C-alpha positions as CSV (number, residue, x, y, z in Angstrom):
1,M,53.7,18.5,-12.3
2,G,53.8,14.8,-13.2
3,I,55.2,11.6,-12.0
4,K,55.9,8.1,-13.4
5,I,57.5,5.3,-11.5
6,A,59.7,3.4,-13.9
7,D,61.0,-0.2,-13.6
8,F,64.2,-1.4,-12.0
9,G,64.1,1.2,-9.2
10,F,64.5,4.3,-11.4
11,L,62.1,7.2,-11.0
12,T,61.3,9.5,-13.8
13,Y,59.9,12.9,-12.9
14,C,58.4,15.7,-14.9
15,L,59.7,19.0,-13.5
16,F,57.7,22.2,-13.9
17,F,59.4,25.5,-13.2
18,N,56.9,27.4,-11.1
19,G,56.8,31.2,-11.8
20,V,58.8,31.0,-15.0
21,K,56.4,29.0,-17.1
22,E,56.9,31.2,-20.2
23,R,60.7,30.8,-20.1
24,F,61.1,27.1,-19.4
25,A,59.3,24.1,-20.8
26,V,58.4,20.9,-19.0
27,Y,61.6,18.8,-18.6
28,E,62.1,15.2,-17.7
29,F,64.9,14.2,-15.3
30,R,66.0,10.7,-14.4
31,F,67.1,10.5,-10.8
32,R,69.2,7.4,-10.0
33,I,67.7,6.9,-6.6
34,Y,66.3,3.6,-5.4
35,F,63.9,3.2,-2.5
36,D,63.9,-0.1,-0.9
37,F,60.4,0.4,0.5
38,G,59.1,0.8,-3.1
39,S,56.8,3.7,-2.1
40,R,54.8,5.6,-4.6
41,I,56.5,8.9,-4.6
42,S,55.6,12.3,-6.0
43,F,58.3,14.9,-6.5
44,K,57.5,18.5,-5.8
45,Y,59.5,21.7,-6.1
46,K,59.3,25.0,-4.3
47,S,60.8,27.9,-6.2
48,E,63.2,30.2,-4.5
49,I,64.1,32.3,-7.5
50,E,65.2,35.8,-6.8
51,N,66.2,36.6,-10.4
52,P,64.8,33.9,-12.8
53,A,67.1,35.2,-15.6
54,S,70.3,34.5,-13.7
55,E,69.6,32.2,-10.8
56,I,67.6,29.0,-10.5
57,K,67.5,27.3,-7.1
58,K,65.2,24.6,-6.1
59,I,64.3,22.7,-2.9
60,G,62.9,19.3,-3.5
61,Y,60.3,17.4,-1.5
62,F,59.7,13.7,-1.7
63,V,56.1,13.1,-0.7
64,I,56.1,9.5,0.4
65,D,52.9,7.7,-0.2
66,M,52.4,5.3,2.7
67,S,49.9,3.2,0.8
68,M,48.2,-0.1,1.3
69,F,45.9,-2.1,-0.9
70,I,42.9,-4.0,0.3
71,A,40.3,-6.3,-1.2
72,S,37.7,-8.8,-0.1
73,L,38.2,-12.1,-2.1
74,N,35.0,-13.4,-0.6
75,S,32.9,-12.6,2.5
76,G,30.1,-14.7,3.9
77,S,29.2,-18.0,5.5
78,N,30.3,-19.7,2.3
79,G,33.9,-18.4,2.7
80,N,35.9,-15.5,4.0
81,C,39.2,-14.2,2.7
82,Y,40.7,-10.7,2.9
83,Y,43.8,-9.3,1.2
84,I,45.8,-6.6,2.8
85,G,49.2,-5.5,1.4
86,N,51.6,-2.9,0.1
87,E,53.6,-2.8,-3.1
88,H,55.9,-5.6,-2.1
89,E,54.2,-8.0,0.3
90,A,50.7,-8.9,1.4
91,V,48.9,-11.1,3.9
92,L,45.6,-12.9,3.8
93,V,43.3,-12.8,6.8
94,D,41.5,-16.2,6.7
95,A,41.3,-18.4,3.6
96,G,37.8,-19.9,3.6
97,I,37.6,-20.4,-0.2
98,S,39.5,-22.9,-2.2
99,C,43.1,-22.4,-3.4
100,R,41.9,-22.4,-7.0
101,E,39.2,-19.8,-6.4
102,T,41.7,-17.7,-4.4
103,E,44.1,-17.8,-7.4
104,R,41.3,-17.0,-9.9
105,R,40.0,-14.0,-8.0
106,M,43.5,-12.5,-7.3
107,L,44.3,-12.9,-11.0
108,R,41.2,-11.1,-12.0
109,L,42.1,-8.3,-9.7
110,G,45.7,-8.1,-11.0
111,L,47.1,-9.1,-7.6
112,N,50.2,-11.3,-7.6
113,I,49.7,-14.3,-5.3
114,R,53.5,-14.5,-4.9
115,K,53.4,-11.3,-2.9
116,V,51.3,-13.0,-0.3
117,K,53.7,-13.9,2.5
118,A,51.4,-15.4,5.2
119,I,47.9,-16.3,6.3
120,F,46.5,-15.1,9.6
121,V,43.7,-17.2,11.0
122,S,40.9,-15.6,13.0
123,H,39.2,-18.8,14.3
124,E,38.4,-22.4,13.3
125,H,35.0,-22.2,11.7
126,S,35.1,-23.8,8.3
127,D,34.2,-20.7,6.3
128,H,37.5,-19.2,7.5
129,I,39.9,-22.1,7.1
130,N,38.7,-24.4,4.2
131,G,41.3,-23.2,1.7
132,I,44.3,-23.0,4.1
133,P,45.8,-26.5,3.8
134,V,46.1,-26.5,0.0
135,L,47.0,-22.8,-0.3
136,A,49.7,-23.0,2.4
137,K,51.2,-26.2,1.0
138,K,51.3,-25.0,-2.7
139,Y,52.9,-21.6,-1.9
140,Q,54.7,-22.6,1.3
141,L,52.9,-19.9,3.2
142,P,53.4,-19.5,6.9
143,V,50.1,-19.9,8.8
144,Y,49.7,-17.8,12.0
145,I,47.2,-19.5,14.2
146,T,46.6,-20.1,17.9
147,P,47.1,-23.6,19.2
148,P,43.4,-24.0,20.3
149,T,42.3,-22.8,16.8
150,M,44.7,-25.3,15.2
151,L,43.4,-28.1,17.4
152,H,39.7,-27.4,17.0
153,G,40.0,-26.7,13.3
154,R,41.7,-30.1,12.7
155,L,43.9,-28.5,10.2
156,I,46.7,-30.6,8.5
157,I,49.5,-28.2,7.8
158,E,53.2,-28.9,7.5
159,D,54.9,-28.3,10.8
160,H,57.4,-25.7,9.5
161,L,54.6,-23.6,8.2
162,V,52.7,-23.3,11.5
163,F,53.5,-20.2,13.5
164,P,51.5,-20.0,16.9
165,F,50.6,-16.7,18.3
166,V,48.9,-15.3,21.4
167,A,46.8,-12.3,22.0
168,F,48.4,-8.9,21.5
169,Q,51.4,-10.3,19.8
170,T,52.7,-8.4,16.8
171,F,54.5,-9.9,13.8
172,S,56.5,-8.1,11.1
173,I,56.4,-9.2,7.5
174,G,58.4,-6.8,5.4
175,E,56.9,-3.4,6.2
176,L,53.6,-4.9,7.3
177,H,53.1,-5.2,11.1
178,I,50.2,-7.5,12.1
179,S,48.8,-7.4,15.6
180,A,46.2,-9.8,17.0
181,F,43.7,-9.1,19.7
182,P,40.9,-11.2,21.2
183,K,37.3,-10.9,20.2
184,L,33.9,-12.2,21.4
185,H,32.8,-15.1,19.2
186,D,31.7,-18.7,19.8
187,A,35.0,-20.2,18.9
188,S,37.9,-21.7,20.9
189,N,40.3,-18.7,20.7
190,P,39.1,-16.1,18.2
191,H,41.1,-13.0,17.3
192,S,40.8,-10.0,15.1
193,F,43.8,-8.3,13.4
194,I,45.2,-4.9,12.7
195,I,47.7,-4.6,9.8
196,T,49.9,-1.5,9.9
197,C,52.2,-0.2,7.2
198,R,54.0,3.2,7.7
199,D,51.4,4.5,10.1
200,V,48.5,3.4,7.9
201,K,46.2,0.9,9.7
202,V,43.7,-1.6,8.3
203,G,41.5,-3.6,10.7
204,V,39.6,-6.9,10.1
205,F,36.6,-7.0,12.4
206,T,34.3,-9.8,11.5
207,D,32.6,-12.6,13.5
208,I,32.2,-10.4,16.6
209,G,29.3,-10.8,19.0
210,V,29.6,-7.3,20.3
211,A,31.8,-4.3,19.8
212,C,33.9,-4.8,22.9
213,E,36.5,-2.4,24.2
214,H,39.3,-4.0,22.1
215,V,37.2,-3.6,18.9
216,I,36.4,0.0,19.7
217,H,40.0,0.9,20.6
218,H,41.4,-0.5,17.3
219,F,38.6,0.5,15.0
220,S,39.0,4.2,16.1
221,Q,42.6,4.1,14.8
222,C,41.9,2.6,11.4
223,H,42.3,4.2,8.0
224,A,40.2,1.4,6.6
225,A,38.3,-1.6,8.0
226,F,36.5,-4.8,7.1
227,L,33.5,-4.6,9.5
228,E,30.9,-7.2,10.0
229,A,27.3,-6.3,9.3
230,N,25.8,-9.8,9.5
231,Y,22.0,-9.4,9.9
232,D,19.0,-7.1,9.9
233,D,17.1,-7.4,13.1
234,E,13.7,-7.5,11.5
235,M,14.7,-10.1,8.9
236,L,16.2,-12.3,11.5
237,D,13.1,-12.1,13.7
238,K,10.8,-12.9,10.8
239,G,13.1,-15.6,9.2
240,N,12.7,-19.3,9.5
241,Y,15.8,-20.0,11.6
242,P,15.1,-21.9,14.8
243,F,15.0,-20.0,18.0
244,H,18.3,-21.4,19.4
245,L,20.1,-20.3,16.2
246,K,18.6,-16.8,16.3
247,R,19.7,-16.5,19.9
248,R,23.2,-17.6,19.0
249,I,23.5,-15.1,16.2
250,R,22.4,-12.1,18.2
251,G,24.0,-13.2,21.4
252,G,27.2,-11.7,22.8
253,H,29.3,-14.3,21.1
254,G,27.6,-14.4,17.7
255,H,27.5,-11.8,15.0
256,L,27.2,-8.0,14.7
257,S,23.9,-6.6,13.4
258,N,23.6,-3.8,10.8
259,K,22.5,-1.4,13.6
260,Q,25.4,-2.4,15.8
261,A,27.9,-2.0,13.0
262,L,26.4,1.4,12.1
263,E,26.6,2.6,15.7
264,L,30.3,1.6,15.9
265,F,31.0,3.4,12.6
266,I,29.2,6.6,13.6
267,T,30.5,6.8,17.1
268,H,34.1,5.6,16.8
269,R,35.4,5.9,13.3
270,S,38.6,7.9,12.9
271,P,38.5,11.3,11.2
272,F,41.0,9.9,8.7
273,M,39.0,6.8,7.8
274,S,38.7,6.5,4.0
275,H,37.2,3.0,3.3
276,L,34.8,0.7,5.1
277,L,34.1,-2.8,3.6
278,L,31.0,-4.2,5.2
279,S,31.5,-7.9,5.5
280,H,30.1,-11.3,6.4
281,L,26.5,-10.5,5.4
282,S,24.0,-13.3,6.1
283,K,22.5,-14.7,2.9
284,N,19.1,-15.3,4.6
285,N,18.9,-12.5,7.2
286,N,20.3,-9.5,5.4
287,D,20.1,-7.6,2.1
288,P,23.1,-5.9,0.5
289,V,21.0,-3.0,-0.8
290,L,19.4,-2.4,2.6
291,V,22.9,-2.3,4.2
292,Q,24.4,0.0,1.5
293,E,21.5,2.5,1.9
294,L,21.7,2.4,5.7
295,F,25.4,3.3,5.7
296,D,25.4,5.7,2.7
297,G,23.3,8.1,4.6
298,R,25.9,8.4,7.3
299,A,29.1,7.7,5.4
300,G,30.3,11.3,4.8
301,D,33.5,11.1,2.8
302,V,34.2,7.5,3.6
303,T,33.9,5.0,0.7
304,V,31.5,2.3,1.9
305,V,31.4,-1.0,0.1
306,V,29.3,-4.1,0.8
307,A,31.6,-7.1,0.3
308,S,30.0,-9.9,-1.8
309,R,29.6,-13.5,-0.9
310,Y,29.8,-14.4,-4.6
311,R,32.8,-12.6,-6.0
312,E,35.8,-10.4,-5.1
313,S,35.6,-6.7,-4.5
314,E,37.7,-4.1,-6.3
315,V,41.1,-3.4,-5.0
316,Y,41.0,-0.3,-2.8
317,Y,43.9,2.1,-2.3
318,V,44.4,3.3,1.3
319,G,47.1,5.8,1.9
320,G,48.6,8.7,3.7
321,L,51.3,11.2,2.8
322,K,54.6,12.1,4.5
323,K,56.8,14.8,3.2
324,A,60.6,14.7,3.3
325,K,62.9,17.6,2.3
326,I,66.0,17.0,0.1
327,S,68.5,19.3,-1.6
328,I,68.5,19.4,-5.4
329,P,71.7,20.2,-7.4
330,E,71.8,23.4,-9.3
331,F,71.5,23.1,-13.0
332,E,71.6,25.3,-16.1
333,A,68.5,26.3,-18.0
334,G,67.8,23.8,-20.7
335,Q,69.7,21.0,-19.0
336,T,67.8,17.8,-19.3
337,S,70.0,15.4,-17.4
338,L,71.7,15.4,-14.0
339,F,74.1,12.6,-14.9
């Protein structure tokens, strides 16, 4: 059984005749079927052959791959930017690195920046918004931002590109559905986001002082998540930060520790979670190796990645399958085209 998705909306499938392998070779058929949603699709057959010598009947199943692609372009106090998309469109959550650096990193990953249709802004701290004005202007990207965040961030964005939102509002961009919900952080009006595409959910949970009920509720539904693991308790205690800053970091409106993130992951992850990108690690109060080891011991079959503050991550595929039955025309043995 094989599959290749050809260009221009044509799908080419390799058909294998189950049960009659010795009689029929592997044939290729070109089906003139175009799917607007551009899904990755595998084509499977279930044999219903009573008499292989005289009768060949097939039932076809399209297995629709409800896939999303995610990557961290940068994660840390020097800039945060997260890519979430499908095969046709994508969004950025925050854009705290320069437009040029965003372009470079997407190019290295093989991601087309023209597929990015919008930027969603979590809050006004500079490491989340620095690249927005230039990026939005150059590519005419809508910027979804709350009015308080816009005000306190002092962002200069063309009026027609500003799209205000409020808590629990959902926007649709192609097949992506982006929902915002409030979080606890020391900013004017901070929000986290859930991006949904064909029942697959990806969450962005960074800059959260505590795993509140909103975070727990949405995290438990995710197939993949960017989750903050900002600091190690011991490293923060022994570090040279002033007391007031340490108190801010571990306060209820600061950042999530490694232990808090691990507790959330262990207790509330969904049974179908496939990827966890640990994000926004402190340069001075955390260690990527320590974090990776901490989570690897409890990861199970979840791919756990520590997002870097210096470079982009890989692009990770997050998906689910949905089967749809169709009828296949009868054809003679040896026929290699339906049209």
